[in-house]
N, C-alpha and C positions, 0 to 999 in steps of 0.2 A: 569434680563430681560426675559420676557416670549418668548419662541420660539415655533414653531410647534412641535418640538421633545419633549420639556418639557411638553407641554399640552398632548401629546399622552402618555407620561410616567405617568403623573398624572391620566389620565383616566384609564390606565391599573391597577395602584395601587388601585384605588377605586374599580375596578371590583374584585380585589383579597381580599378586606377587609372582614374580618370575616371568611375566609376559614381556616380550621383547619390545623395547622402545628405541626408536632411532630419531636422529635429528636434534638440533639444538638451535634456539630454545624450543621448548615444548609449549605449544599454544593451543588452547581450547576455545572454540567459538560456539556459542549457544544462541539459537534464536530462529527467527522466521526467514523469509526469502532474502531480505536485505542482508541479514547476517551471513547467509550462505554465500552470497556474492562477495562480501567483504572477506570471508575466509579464503576464497579462491584467489582474490587479489593479493592477500598476504602471502600465499604460497609462491606467487611470482616474485614478490619483493624479497622474500626470504627463502631462496632455493634450498638452503641447507637445514631449514627448520622443519619441525614436525608440527603441522597445522591441522587439527582435527575439527570437524564440524558436527554438532548434535542439533538436529532439527527440533524445534519446539513442537512440531506436529506429531513427532514420534517419540519424544523424550520420555513420556510417561510409560510407554510400553517397554522401553529399554531400561529405565530407572523407575521402578514402581513408587519409590519414596524419594522425596527431595533430598533426604540424607544420603541416598545412593549417588545422586548426581553430584552432591557436594564432595563426597568421598572420591568420586571419579576426578573431580577438579583438583583434588589434593595432589594428583600425580603430574600436574602441569606447572610450568613456571609462570604462565600468564593465562588469565581467563577473561574473555570478553562475552558479554551477554546482552541480548535484547531485553526490553522491558517485559515483553510478554512471556509467560511460562504457562504450561498446561496445568491441569488439576492433578495433583499427586495424592496418593494414599497418605493419610495422616496430615494433609494440609501442607501449607507452606506457599509463599509467594516470592516475587522478585525481591521484596524487602528482606526476606530470610536469606536468599542467595547472596545479596549484596553485602551481607555481613562477613562473607568469606573473604579473607585478607587478600586473595589473589584476583578477585573479580572487579572488573571495570565495566561500566555500562556502555552499550552502543546506542547512540541517539537514533531514534526512529525518525525517518524523513517522510513527512506528509505535507503536501503543498497543493492546494486546490485552485489557485488563481488561473492556471492555464487550462484547466479542464472543469469549468464550473457546472457543466451539465451532467457530470458523472456521478452516479449514485449506486449504492448497493441495494438489492431488493430481497426481501424476506425478513424473517424474524430470527435474529442471530443470537446464539448462545455466547455470552461475553467471555466464557472460559474456553470452550472448545472451538469457537468460530463456526460451528455447524449451523445450518439453517438458511444460509444464503442461497439464492437461486442463480444458477448459471444460465447464461444466454449466449448469443453469438460472439461476445467478447468476454467470455468467462464470467466472473462476478461483477464486471463493470457494465452498467446499464445507463442509458440516456433518460434523464428525468423527463425531458420533453416528449420522447417517444412513448414512455410508459404512460404519461398523462394522456396523450392523444389516444392511445389504445383504450384506456379505461373510460375515456369520455365518448367512445364510439366513433372517433374520427376515422376517415379512410386514410390509407397510406399517403396519398397525394396531399390530403389536408394536413397530415402530420408533418410532411416535408415543408409546407408553407410556414411552419412555426420556427424553422431554422433561419431566422432573419434578425437583422440588427435591432429593429424596434422591439421584438419579443425579448431578445437578450437584455436590452436596456431595461425593459419593464421588470424582468425577473431578477435584476441585480447582478447579471453575469459579468459586468465590466467593473464591479466595485469590490473585488475580493483581494486585491493585492495586499493592502495593509493588514487585513485580518489574517491572511495566509502567512505573512512574515511574522506576525505576533505569535501565531500558533506554532510555527516552526521553532521560533526562539524558545517557547515554553517547553517543547519537546527536547531541545538541547539542554535546558536547565535540568530536566528530569534526570539526564545522564551526566550532569556536571560537565558539559561540553559546549564551548562557545562556537556557535555555527555562523556568526556574523561574517567573518572573513571568507569562509567558504561560500556563503550565500551571494556575496558581492561578485565573486569570481564566477560562480555558476550562472548568475543572471546575465552577465556580460556575454555568455556563450549562447544566449537564447533560452528556449524552453529546456529545462534540465530534468523533466519528468516524462516517463512514458504514460503514466496515469497519476492519480492523486497519491498513490503510495508505492509506485514502482519507479525508481530513479534511473537515470541514464548512466552509462558506464563511467563517465568522468566523475560523477558524484561518488560512486562506489570507490573509485581509485583514491579520491581525496580523503574519504573517511578511513580507508585502510591505512594510508600514510599518517593521518592525524592520530588515529588510535595507537599506532606503533610508537609515534613520537611521544605521545602523552604517557605511554608506559615505559619510556626510556629504552626502547628496543631499536638499535641502529639497523639500517637497511641500505642497500645499494639503490640509488635512484634509477628508474627506467621508465620508458614511455609505455605505460600500461595500455593506453588507448590504441596503440599500434597492433597489439596482438592478444589482449585479453578478451575472451568471448563475452558478449553482452547478454548474460543469462536472463536478466529481468526484461530486456527488450524482446527476447525470444518468447516470452510469455504473452506477447501482444502489446500493441502501442495505440493509445487513444489519440486521435488527432487534436491539434490546436485548431479549432474552427477558424476559417479565414477571417471572420468578423472579430473574433477575440484576438487573433494574431495581429491584425491591423491596429487594434487598440494598443497593443504592447510594442509594436514596431518590430515584430519578429516574423520569420516564415510560418505560414500556416497551411492547412490542408483539410479537405473534407473526406480523405481516404482513411478508413479504419484498417489497421493491421491485425489480423486474427492469428493467434498462435496455432501451431499444429497440435492436434489432440487425436486420440484414438476414435472418439465419437464423431468429431466434425471434419476429420481429414487433414490434409496438408495446410501449411501456413499460406495465407493469401491476403490480398487487400480487398476491401469492399468499399464501393461508393456509398454515399449517404443513403441513396435510395435502396441499395442492396442491403445495407445494415438495417434500415427500418423494416424492410420486408422480412428479413431473418428474425428480427426481434418480435414482430407481430406473429410469425409462425410459432415462435417459441412460447409466447404468452398464450396462444390458442390452446396449447397442450397443458397449461397449468390451471389449477383451481384458482378462481379469481381472488379468494380470500388469502392466498399466499403471495399475491402481488402487492407487497407492502413496502412503502417508502414514506418516511416521515415528511420529507419535503413535498412530494407529490400530494400526499394527503392534505398538507397545509394549503396547497393551491386549490384542491377540490373543495375545501371548506371555506374558501374566500370567494364570495359571490362576485365582486368586481373582477377578480382574476379570471374566474370562469367565463364571464362575459367577454373580457378582453381576448382571451385565448380562442374562444369560439369565433369571434369576429376575425381575428388574425388568420384562423384556419379556413375562413370562408364558409362557416357553417350557418350564418344568419345575417340579417340586415339590421338587427337591433344594435344601436350604438353602445359601445362599452360605457359602463357607468364610470364617472370620475372617481378616483380613489387614491388613497395613500399607497405607499410602497407595499408590495406583497410580502409575505413572510420571508425573512432573510435566508440566504443560502449560507450553509456552514462552510468554512474554509477547509474543513476536513472531509468534504463530500457528504458522507452519510453520518458523520460524527464519530467515525472509528477508522482504524487503519486495517479494516478487514479486507479480504480478497487476496491475501498473499499467495494463496495456492491457485489462483485463477490462471 
């Protein structure tokens, strides 16, 4: 039975007729930044293959309808896609795409335990991912720094909050089990068992540049795992030795020394800022330099745009307000005894936003 979608797919296939294709097998990877890094790793593992990448951020411009993208996928032997897809004319979601017989899903990697202070700021559109505010570390912000700014603390007072008692009070040492559970759920969404990978990754220390940007060896393992799952043979090679770390090049949030000591891994208070046209070359920033840059950035923003669900939860909890005020040296009034503050989400801000940061 002919449908509008089938007609659109037929039209797209006719438009592609006669275009030269090289390499075998032909592989299409669709998705956000993690998928782009995986596609590059696949090219190294399969030097004779054709591995093409379609960014989820530009897919809707190139393929106005999801049927166009599915027709494009018809021309490949294997298709791998992230969970996230943009809004297409006529609708369609990842559930529609995964009905394509050649499509396998790429597990999204989000892990918050190493970077519990990292949040995204702004009101984000769930489909376009627009609305997030950029700062000195792209879309990654410090919840403590944002709270201090909104509370009227000086930069020196904000720096006093980067201390073990504060981290303990805010639940920053308690995210491992929740982060593991969340990562496993993301694996199940893609029908991919991440447990073996997770054990190996954790043995190497921190395996994340931020809550949603993985280190290179994670990308390499996922590329190998996806090819193996699809039955695509490849020559083994040491990708860590020569594959560029594209996600690390977008910046790297430090594992605070206090957090690192808790997990028995190396830590740092130095922030690695990516190179951008607006902020200049890549460089490291001390904690004090980062707080100063964040304050300067927030000064340029309208206050009602500085939105973070977690920070708002702290602001609305009087005992937490008292505790942080005293910890920053803002008053002599003892903090009121209280139960735990609102919990920190293992996924940072509750999403895997910030891919483009």
